[in-house]
N, C-alpha and C positions, 0 to 999 in steps of 0.2 A: 470605565475605570484602565487605571495606566496596567499594561500588559506588562511591564520590567517585573524584576524578581528580584530574590536576595543569597546569602551568601553565609557561611562563618569560615571560623578557625579556627585553634585550638592554643589552650594550655597546656604542655606537657608537664607534669610531677615525676621527679625520681623515682617516688616508692610504686607506680604504676608502671610507666615507662623505662627503663633503667640508662637504655640507650639514646635518650632524645636529649638533646640539649634543657637543661636548667633555662626558664626563664620567669626571672622571679621579682623583675621591675615590675610595676603596675602596668597596664594598659593603659593607650592611648584615652583620655577623657571623651574625646570627641570624633570615635568613632564616622566613618559614613554610614547611612542608614542600609540596612537590608533586607531586599526585598526578593520573595520567591511567588513564581506562578508554578504550582504543581498541577491544578486542573486544568486536566490538555493537555498538551505541548510544554515541557518543562520551560524554562524560563527563567536565569538568574542573573542579578547582577548587587554589585557595592555600591553603594552610592548611584553615582552614572557611569560609574562602568560596569559594562555587560560580561557576564562571566561565560564563554561560550562553551560547548564542549568539548572542544580538538585542542584547553590549555588546559585540562586534566593529567596529569602524567600516569593517575592512575586511577582506575574505572572506580575500585574499592574506595578510595579519597569522595568520590563526586556521590556513590553508593551512602556512604555514611553521613556525608552534608543532607541527601535527600531525605535519610530514619531520622535525623534528631530534627527536619524540618515539620516531616510528617506527622511525628508522637506528640501526644496531649502535652503541653507543659515544655515542650524541646526536651527533655530531661531523659533519660533511660538509665538503667542498673546496666555498668558495664560487660555484668555477665550476659544477659540479655541484650545487648549489643552484639557479642563476639558468637552464639547461637546466634543470629541473622544473618549477621554477614559471614561467616564462616564456619558451617553449622559442619560438614566434614572434615574439619582440621583440628588435630589438635589443641589443648589448649594454652600451651608453650607456646606453638607457633601462632595462635589466634591471636594472642595476648601482645606479639610481637605485629604480627599483622596491621593491628590496631592503630599499634603505636607509629607505624612508617605511614599509614594514613591521613592520623594524622597531621604528622611533617608536612605533607602532602598536602591536605588541606590547607595549612598556614600558608602554604608556598605559594598556592594557587589564589586563594585569598585577602594577603596581606603579602605583598612581595617583594614590599618597602620595611618587612618591621625588623625592626636591628634587633640582634643578640641581646640575650638576656631582658629581652620586655617580652612582656604574658602578651596572646591573643585577646584582640578587643569581643573575639565573635566564639570562641567555645571554650571550655575549662571541664577539666576534671575536678569534679565533684564526690569527695568521699570514693564510693564505689558507683558513682556515676558518670557517666559523659553529658553534657548540655551544651546548648546555647547559652553565654552568658547574659544573665540577667537584664543587666545595662543594655546590652545591643539593640532591644524590644524589635527584633524583626518585624516585616510586615509578611505574612503568608495568607496566599487567597485562599486556601481552603478555612482557616480560620477566621478570617474577615468574613466570610462565605456564612457560618455559622453564627458568629456574631450576630448580624444582619438579621438573620433569622428568627434567632432569638429575639431581636427587637422591635420585629414586624410583630410577634407573639405577642411583646409584655405591653406594646403600646397603640392599642386600635388606629388612633388618628394618623399614626404613621402607617398602617400597614401595609397602604399598595405602593408607594414609594419604597420601602425598605424591601416587596417583596422583589421589584423589579430591579434595586439595587441589586439583591441576591443573585437574584439571575444573570444579572451580567456579568457579575463574578465563575460562574461555572461555566470557564472555559470546556470542559470536559471532564472522563473521570478521571478520580486520583493517579496518578502515574499510571494511567492506562501503557503510554507508550516507554517504561523501563521497563529492558525483559526482567532483570532482576528484583525485581520490586512488588515479589509474593508475598514479605510480607503487610501491604501495602490492603490485602483483599476483604479485608471485615472492613475496613473505615471505607473503602473505596464505594463501598455498596452502603452503608449507612448514608453519605455524600449522597449516594444515587437516589436513593428514596426519598431523603431531604429536598434534593432536586423536584424527582414528581411531583411532593408534598407541597411545594412551591408553586412549579407551575401548573397546578388543579385550582391551587387557592386562587391563584393571582386569576385564573380564569372566570372563579364562580363569585368573585368580588361583588358583581352588578348584573344586571339583565342584558342579556343575549348582545342587544344593541346597543349597549351602552362597553361593549369588553374590553380592556385593558389592550391598549398600544402596545402590540406585539406579544398577543396571546396567542393568535393564532397558529405562529409562526411556531409558537413554542410547545404548543399541542401536537400539529403535523410532526415537530423533530419527537414528541414522545412516543407517540403510536408509533414512528418509525422504526422508534428504540425496542418499541415493546409490543406488537403488532396485536398481543393478545389483552391489551390493557384497558378492559370495555371501559370502564368509567370517562376515562380519554377520550376515545371516540365519540360517547354523547358528549360529552362537551365542545368538539370539534363541527358535530352535528347542525347543534344547535348556532354555533358560530356562524356557520356556511348559510342555514337555510334563515336567518335575523339578516346578511347581509346581503338576503336575496337568489345565493347559490345553492336553491333548493336541487338541481340535481346533482351538485357536487356534496351535499347534504345528505341524497341517496345512495350515489355511490358509494359513498365512506364507511352509510350501514352495509354495504354488501361486502366493501374491506373487512370491516370485523365480522362481520359474519364467516366471511370465508376462511379469516384464521381462525378464529375460534373453531372452525370445524375440523380444516385441516392440523391446526393442530396440538388442540384439546382436546378432539371429539366430540363439542358439544355447542350447543345457539345461545344466541346474545338471547338475555334473560328479557323478561314480562318488562320492566322499565324502556330499553333500549328498542325495541321490537316497536310498543307503543309511541315511541316519539317519532323514529320511522312513519308510521300509518297517517300520525299527526301531519308532518312534514310531505308525506304524499298527497295525503286530502287538500292539504293546502294549497298544494301546487296550481299554476297553469298548464295548459294542451302542449306547452313545450315541454315540459319536464321529462327526463328521459326514460324508461323503466327500468325500476332497480333490475333486470336480468341484463342491461347492457354491462359491458365492461366498462371499469373505472377507469376514468379521464385521469390523462397523467399529470401530473401537477409540474408546476416548475422547474426544473433539476440545473445544476451543474456540477459537474462533479472532476472538470476539469483539472490537472493534477498542478500545485505551483512550480513551476520552471528549476531546477537545481540548479542551471548558471544562464548568462543570456544568451539567447540565440545569436549567431555572427555572421555575419558574412551573406544575407539571406534577405539584404532591404527591397530588392528589386522583385524577386520572388514572391515574398510576402504582402507586397502593393498588387502584384498580378494576382495570386489569392483570393486578397479582400474584393478586389472586384469582381470577381467572379462570384464570392462568397453573397454580394450584394445586389447582384445585378436578377431585376427579376422575373425572367426569364431564364435562369439557369433553376435545375435541381439537383441534380446529380454532380459534382466536382472531383475527379479521383487527381491525387497526386501520384506520381509513379515514378519511378527512379529503380538501381540498382542495392541492395542488400547493403546498409550503412554509410547512404547516403542524407540521410536526416531528416527523410518525408514525413514524420509523425511528428518529430519537432517542429519540423517548419507547420504541419497540418495545425500542432494543437495553439502556437503562437497566433496565427490567423483565426483562430475558433475562439481564443481569449477576448482579441480585439471587436471580434463581431458579435461578442454573448449580449450585449448590449441589446443588438438590434432584433432578435426575435425574444417575443414574448413570455414561450413557455420556457426560455434558457438553452444548454448546452449540453448535452446527453455521448462520454466519451464511452465504448464498446471494446474494448479491446479482446481483438480475433488471434489473436498468435498462437493460443495451447487451442485453437477450432481447428480439427482435418477433416471433421465429417461437414459437409455443406449444409446437411439438414438440420445441423444444430445451429447455422446462424440467428435465424428468426427468434428461436428459444430464448436466445443468449442475451437479443437484444433485450426479449420483453421483460426478462428477468433484470436486465441493467434501469431499466425503465419501472420496474414494480409491478408491470401489467401481468395477471394472474393466467395461467391455461387452466382451459375449463373441460377437455379434454373429449368435447364431442364436435368441436370446431377444428378447420385448423389455422396454425398457431397465426400466420403471414393475418386472417381475417381479422383474429381475436384484438391485436397488435394496431391495426388499422382503425378497428372499431374507437379501439380507448385511444388511437390520435387522434381522430375524426381530421376537424381543421384547426386543429393547434399548430401554435407557431415554433417551429422546434427544431435545432441541428441537431443531427447527427452524426456524430463522429465515427464510422469504422475503422480500425487501425488492423493492417496487415491481415486484406483478405486475399493476396497472392495464392493460397493455400484451398480456397472456396470459394473458387471461383464460379461453380456451377448453383452456386446462392444466388445470384444476380438476376435470374428469374422475379423470384422472390422479392427483391428489394426492389424493381421495376415495380412489380404486385401492389408491394406498400408505396410506392411514391405514386402512382395512379391514385392509391383509398386515401391519403392523405393530401390534398391541394398546397397547404402550405408547408408542410413537410421538405426539406434540406438534406442532403446528406451528404458530408463532408469523406471520402475513402482515402484509404492509401495503401499501395498495393504496388508488386514491379511488375505488373501489367497492367494496360486495361479491363474494365469490366467487359469494354466492347456493349455498351447497353445503347439507345439511340437517345437517350434522357444524357448522355452523360457529355462532360465537359475536361479534356485530358490537360494535367499542366505537367508537364518532367520537368524533375529537380537535375541540375546541372549539378558538375561536381564545382567545389568553389575556386574561384580565381586565382592562378598561381601566377608569380613571375616568373620572366622568361631568362634562367641560369644559367643555360647549357648543361650541358649531358655531365657534368662534375660537380655543376658550381662555379666552375672557372670563370667566369664573364666579370666582367668588371665589378665589383663589390656593390653589396647593395646596403641604402642605408638605412636606417633604422624607421625614419617616416616615411621612408617612399616602403619601404616592404610593411608596413601594418595597414596600409592602406589595402590591399590582398587581404580577403578574406580566409584564406585558409592558413595564413601567417600570424593573423590576428589569432584565429580559434587556436593555433598550436604556442602560443605566444600564453592568452590566458591558461589552458590546459597546462602548459611547461608550470607557471607561476602556482595554481593548485598545488600541484605536485611536489614543489619544491618550493617555498616562502623563499622571496627574495629571487624568483629569475625575472629579469627583464629583459624585449628585447632593444639590444643596442646596436653598434653600427660594429662591433665585433663579432657578433653571432648572425646580423641578417643573414647573410648570404648563404650561411649554413640552415637555417630554420625553411631559408626559402626552398631548397635543393631537397632535401628531408622530402616539403610538400609536395615538390612537383615529383619526386619518388616516388608519390602515392596518389598523382592522380586528384589530387587537391580533396578527396574525398575522405569526411568528418570521420566519421570512424577509425578508418585508420590512420589519420592524424591526433587522433585522442589514444589510440592507442602508444603512439610513438613517441609522442609528448609527456606521457606517466614514466617512461623510463628514463626523463631528463629531472628525476628522484636519484638517480647515481649517472647518468651519460649526460654528460656535455651535448649540442647539437651537433659537434665537428665527427665526435664520437659515432654518430648515428651513422654516416654516411656510408661509412666500409661494410657494417651491418645488412641495413639496406639491399646496398650493391651487392653480396653475397646471397641475399634472398632473391631477391628480385633475378640473378641470372637465371631463377626456375622457372622461368616465365613462360619462355619459349616451350619450355617442355609439357606445360599444363595441358589440361584439356581444351580441346577447342571449340569445342562445342559449348561452353562457356561465354558471358560473355567478356572483354577485356577487362574492365573496370571488376567485375566478383573476382576475377584471379587474381587481383592485385590486391583484392583484401580480405582473399583468403593466403594472400603470399606474407601479408602485414599482419591477419592473424597467428600465420605459423610460426612466424621470425619473433612475436610475443611468446608464443606456446613454447620455444625450442631455451627461451630465458628462464623457465621455471625449471626448478629442483624436478628429478625424477618422482619422490615424493608427490609434488606439486601436478606433475602432471597427467600422475596418475588416479589423482584425484578429479584432478577437471576433468578426464574425458568418464570416468564414472557419473560423474554430480549430471551429466548432461544427459541421463536417462529419467532426470526429471522432467515432468511438460510443467509449466506452471507457475514452477518456483518449487519452495523447499525449505524447513527448518531443520536446524541441527540436529533434532532427535533423529529427524529422519536421514540425515545425512550418516549420522554413525553407525545406523540399523544396515542402511544399504550398500556402504562404501567402508565396512571396516578393514579389508584387506587391502589401504591403497597406503603400500611402504609400509606396512605392518602399523599400519597408527589407532589407535585407540579416538576413544572420543574427542578427551582435550585438543589431540592430533588433531580430528579432522575440521575439529573449527578454529582449531590456529591456521590449520591450512587454507579452510575457507575465506577468512578473514583476509590472509595474503592474496590470494587470487581477488577477493574486493579491491585490495588494494593494487593490484597489477591490472585493472580493470577489464579481466576477464569474467568477474563477479560483478551483481548489484544486488546492491543493500536494499531489504524493502521493510517498513514495518508491518510485521503480520497481525491475527490477533492475540487480545492478551497480552501483549505488549511482546509476546517473541519475536526475536531477529526471524526474517524469514530472506532468503537469498535466489537469486532467477538467470537467467543468461539472456541476454541478445539472441533472437532465432539466429541468427546468420552463425556468430559464436557455436551454439548449442549445434547447428548443423555442423559445422568444425570437430567439435569434440565427439558428436556420434560417429561421424567418421574413423574417428581415430580410437574409438572403444571399440568397431569392427576389425577395424587393422587388428589389434592388439590379440583378439580373439575371447574378449571379455564380453563379448554384448551380453552373449545367451545368460551367463551367471548374474552378470549385474541385472540386466530385466526381470530374470529368476529374480530375485533378492527383493529388487523394487515391488514386485508383483507381492510378493510373501506379506510383505510391511504395509501395504497400504489393503489387502484383505484380513490380516489382523487388526488394522485400527479400525476395517469397515463391521468384523463382527465386535470389536470391543462395543463401539457406538453404539450398534445395532440392542446394545444392552440396556441403553441409558435413552435410548429415544421415547420411551414410553413415563419416563419419571418423569423426578425433578430436575435433572441433568440436564433435559433435552434441549436446550437452548444455547449452553455452549458447544454442544456435542453437534449440533447441527450447523452452527458456525463453523466447526471446523470441516465437517465434511463439504460446507462450499468451500473450503478455502481450498482445499487439496481435491474438487470437482476432477482439475484436469488430471492428476498425476492417478485418480480413479479409474479413468476415463482408459488413460494409457494403461494401465493393470488390466483393464477388461480386454481390452483390446490387443494385446500381446497374449491374456491366458488363450482368446480363442484363435488365434492366427495357432498356436501353438497345438492345440486342437483338446489342452489342459481340461476336460471337459468339471471335474471333480473342483479345479481351485476356478473355472468358472462360473460352476452353478453357485458355490461359497461364498464369492464373491458380490454374485450380481443377486442373492436370494437375500444376502445382507443388507444390502442396499437400497429394497422394497420401501420399506419405509421411510426414509430419505430422500429417497423419489418421490413418495404419494405428498411427505410433508413441505418439499421444497419446493411444487410444483413440478416436478420435470415428467409428468407423465408417458407422453411422446416416448420421451427418448429409455425413459425406464424400461416402457412396457420392450420398446429395440431390443434393450440388450438382453431383459430376458429372453424373448424372444430367440434371440442366436447365441445365449448357451444351450438354453434347450432343446436348439437344435443336434447339439454336439453328440448327445448322448440320448437318443428318443427315446433305446430301447431299457436300457437300464433304470435300475430302480435305487437307489440311492440315499441316505439320509439328504446329500447336498441338493442333491433331484427335487426331492419331497420341498426340503426348503425355498428352492426357487419355482414352485408349482404356486407355492400357497403364495409368494411376492407376486406372481403375473395373477393371482386372483384378486388380488387386493388393490392392484392398480385398475386390473378390469371393471374395477365394481366403482374405484374414483371418479 
């Protein structure tokens, strides 16, 4: 199925939107077809022209388009549109906002539409806003439902129609759209329909003739809902029919564990009988049901946001190491901001097909306790703790002889976990580990690849040597990286003979460090390369006064960050250093709660400030759960922010606000973990686990017994249901030790939680 999507435009009428231009002439009789993918990542197109997110002048215009595309019949009453898109706005202001959004929609999707002509795609009909009937938009969600209806109505075409429908389902409806809360009801209906289609396809015939692709769909279904017992049964039958009895029995254990931990129940009689039948039919080599479930093929590497530039030689060397039969552990080292992670991920992508069980990325930057490294790896591979054996033993048993590449990113702060990593390698003869760290792990199996700065031209101390030509400068990795990032910051920027020497001088001042170069290139939105040089000279003059016990490259990098930080407004600086308190990222709600006093900013101003910091490359944006925008800092930048937080005397108050917010979140979540809303609350706590750890650590360090006991006690059920048994016990013991003689409700709560985990 094609993955391209559609778009819309509007005809404005004077009686509804008096400020808009009249477009009384009829629309074009043959408009380009409209296509919209709303299942999974949104993609929009008009004919052959893709409509990227960046072209929308107003987010409300894009939201209006998505609302119409996702609505039955592609029509909604005008008042309903106003309520959904501008719920907190006065009626007159909302009507004006709708008019502006319609006009912006027209400009994006029909840029050549002449004055006085109606839109070919959107119109206002009476008191409704709709897609024009003649535009015939193709929307994947509509096609998915229509194809399922065909599968139900025409038995002879049922298998093909089910496959076609499942090919259309690229993910949940508008799941990555933060403002589409109005899509929740239809999203759930479509998700249930997708589940039904997966089960129907799997049940079409005997297991030995299971339709192509059904096994992977069933695996996806049980990973989405670990308590879907019917899906577990079908997957067990499929594995057994394919001769994979060990996997079938392991799937039964996964099912039983999920039901026990999340719902407090056991598999029903049908599922247990199926497991007994498979076990009885197995041979002597079948794995006992008590053994840890094996790891299935994984590949969770993120798509690269932009090309890897200037690392061809290092990439080739790393590839050779990864594919060498006698190499088990490779550590990519280098200073912060040198590009270790980008290099490691690029090499892992290229090598992925050489590993039968795939590649698993485990980000470790938020982890500061070495004891949490193996549990974090286990969670990434969906290996459950059993509470009675060391986590490394359980993980090693699950991996066994499987051929897997494990990418451990940012190990420098947990180097003491090296012994357990060595034990894991010893237990798993076909496992390879690719690590990134600012220093080697110093293990006997380790091969170290040091990441150097990007090559830069020799331009003299002030760029005053013979002028550099663009074609010559572009051959250097640092210059090519600057040019690529500057073009992203300022469309139309290009490396020319006129600016090549200045660009090379900037790169030389920054020692060819990729992060520093990217921060500098981002400033090209407002400054020419030649204008950057005097600012760099001024900032780099502080280099000799910097701490002498830090590597020179780290001092240069810190100076580059300080220079970028100095370009912020006072309010942005305050917000930046306070946001550094978050570990593992944050959402806008949390930012507004923890940083409300940044320059007198309210929630809207905090959101605006966060987006400004994203634009200035001091924050990065990620897609969070439930389509929430989520933000995070590179660890080097976060360290810089924390230092400024302490220097301004704000660390105590900000960490206290951070701990209070996440304590309240944990208490709220605790109320839902035993009810119908447990799954989204579990997901939210998993997302915020690093922040919860940071809050626990701070309250324990401050010896705030009541807060530590309250927070730890509230998280006991989460630790139990999420399989974090050892970690939960350790936190509860630490909190209880703060006030061993006190008798308080918080202590009673923590003792109850400790008892729960002790019995798990």
